[in-house]
C-alpha positions as CSV (number, residue, x, y, z in Angstrom):
1,X,63.1,-157.5,197.4
2,X,59.5,-157.5,198.7
3,X,58.1,-160.7,200.2
4,X,54.7,-162.0,199.1
5,X,52.4,-163.0,201.8
6,X,51.3,-166.6,201.8
7,X,47.8,-167.0,200.3
8,X,47.1,-169.6,203.1
9,X,47.5,-167.0,205.8
10,X,45.7,-164.1,204.2
11,X,42.0,-164.7,205.1
12,X,40.1,-163.7,208.2
13,X,37.6,-166.3,209.5
14,X,34.6,-165.9,211.8
15,X,32.8,-168.6,213.9
16,X,29.8,-168.5,216.1
17,X,30.5,-170.2,219.4
18,X,27.5,-171.4,221.5
19,X,27.7,-171.8,225.3
20,X,25.2,-173.6,227.4
21,X,25.7,-171.1,230.3
22,X,27.0,-167.7,231.2
23,X,29.5,-169.1,233.7
24,X,31.7,-170.4,230.9
25,X,31.7,-167.0,229.1
26,X,32.8,-165.4,232.4
27,X,35.6,-168.0,232.9
28,X,36.8,-167.4,229.4
29,X,36.9,-163.6,229.8
30,X,38.8,-164.0,233.1
31,X,41.3,-166.6,232.0
32,X,41.6,-166.0,228.2
33,X,40.8,-169.6,227.3
34,X,37.9,-171.5,225.6
35,X,37.1,-175.1,225.1
36,X,34.8,-176.7,222.5
37,X,33.7,-180.2,221.5
38,X,36.2,-182.5,219.9
39,X,34.2,-182.3,216.7
40,X,34.9,-178.6,216.5
41,X,38.6,-178.7,217.4
42,X,39.9,-179.8,214.0
43,X,37.9,-177.1,212.2
44,X,39.1,-174.3,214.5
45,X,42.7,-175.5,214.6
46,X,42.8,-175.7,210.8
47,X,41.3,-172.2,210.6
48,X,43.9,-170.9,213.1
49,X,46.8,-172.3,211.1
50,X,45.6,-171.3,207.7
51,X,44.2,-167.8,208.4
52,X,45.6,-164.4,209.4
53,X,43.0,-164.1,212.1
54,X,40.1,-166.2,213.6
55,X,37.3,-164.3,215.4
56,X,34.9,-166.2,217.7
57,X,31.5,-164.6,218.4
58,X,30.0,-166.0,221.6
59,X,26.4,-166.5,222.4
60,X,24.8,-168.2,225.4
61,X,21.9,-170.4,224.2
62,X,18.6,-168.8,224.9
63,X,20.0,-165.4,225.9
64,X,18.8,-163.4,222.9
65,X,22.3,-161.8,222.7
66,X,25.8,-162.3,221.5
67,X,28.0,-161.8,224.6
68,X,31.0,-160.4,222.8
69,X,33.8,-161.6,220.6
70,X,37.4,-162.7,220.8
71,X,40.3,-163.5,218.6
72,X,41.7,-167.0,218.7
73,X,45.2,-166.8,220.2
74,X,46.4,-170.4,220.0
75,X,45.6,-173.7,218.5
76,X,43.7,-176.2,220.6
77,X,45.9,-177.9,223.2
78,X,45.6,-181.3,224.8
79,X,45.2,-179.6,228.2
80,X,41.7,-179.7,229.7
81,X,40.0,-177.3,232.0
82,X,38.0,-179.0,234.8
83,X,36.1,-175.8,235.7
84,X,33.9,-175.8,232.6
85,X,30.3,-176.4,233.4
86,X,29.9,-178.8,230.5
87,X,31.0,-182.3,229.8
88,X,32.2,-183.7,226.5
89,X,34.6,-180.8,225.8
90,X,38.1,-181.2,224.4
91,X,41.3,-179.2,225.0
92,X,41.6,-175.6,225.8
93,X,42.9,-172.8,223.6
94,X,43.8,-169.2,224.1
95,X,41.4,-166.4,223.2
96,X,41.9,-162.6,223.4
97,X,38.6,-160.9,224.2
98,X,38.0,-157.7,222.2
99,X,34.5,-156.8,223.1
100,X,32.6,-158.1,226.2
101,X,29.4,-156.1,225.8
102,X,26.2,-157.8,224.9
103,X,24.8,-157.3,221.4
104,X,21.0,-158.0,221.2
105,X,19.8,-160.2,218.4
106,X,17.4,-157.4,217.4
107,X,20.4,-155.4,216.1
108,X,21.6,-158.3,213.9
109,X,18.3,-159.2,212.1
110,X,19.5,-157.9,208.8
111,X,22.6,-160.1,208.7
112,X,22.1,-163.4,206.9
113,X,24.8,-166.1,206.6
114,X,25.0,-167.5,203.0
115,X,27.1,-170.4,204.5
116,X,24.1,-171.5,206.6
117,X,21.2,-171.4,204.1
118,X,20.9,-167.6,204.4
119,X,19.7,-167.9,208.0
120,X,20.1,-165.0,210.4
121,X,23.5,-165.0,212.1
122,X,21.9,-165.7,215.5
123,X,20.5,-168.9,214.1
124,X,23.7,-170.9,214.2
125,X,25.1,-174.1,215.5
126,X,28.1,-174.2,217.7
127,X,31.2,-173.4,215.6
128,X,29.1,-172.4,212.6
129,X,31.4,-170.4,210.2
130,X,30.2,-167.1,208.9
131,X,30.8,-165.9,205.4
132,X,33.6,-163.3,205.8
133,X,31.7,-160.2,204.8
134,X,28.8,-161.2,207.1
135,X,31.3,-161.8,209.9
136,X,33.0,-158.5,209.4
137,X,29.6,-156.7,209.4
138,X,28.6,-158.5,212.6
139,X,31.8,-157.3,214.4
140,X,31.2,-153.7,213.2
141,X,27.8,-153.7,215.0
142,X,29.7,-153.6,218.3
143,X,31.3,-150.3,217.3
144,X,27.8,-148.7,217.0
145,X,26.7,-149.6,220.6
């Protein structure tokens, strides 16, 4: 008898994660962790539980690039990382970095996010969710560089 997959765990979700500095991106790539504001924790944890995969696309504010993307590897924990260069962050969670190369915003100009008033993907708040087709197209751009 064939099992049906749960409709709750069938979707892939994509979020833009903003960082105030490159140091936090470097820490994340070295340690396989990330931390976000408490306001974003519930949204990301829910996506992690309900989805088959959650991809996080990282950008340092003012850099003109995405710095790469990772797959969320765990729900947000109560553990905090004191090494982050930002205050007001919540618990850490695991991430598995897939691409660590920069992607210039010039290469993403054609990608608009219907879930953010059709703004370009680089014009996003921290933890802005991307419409799935747009998120998939953004990740595919890394394969071309």
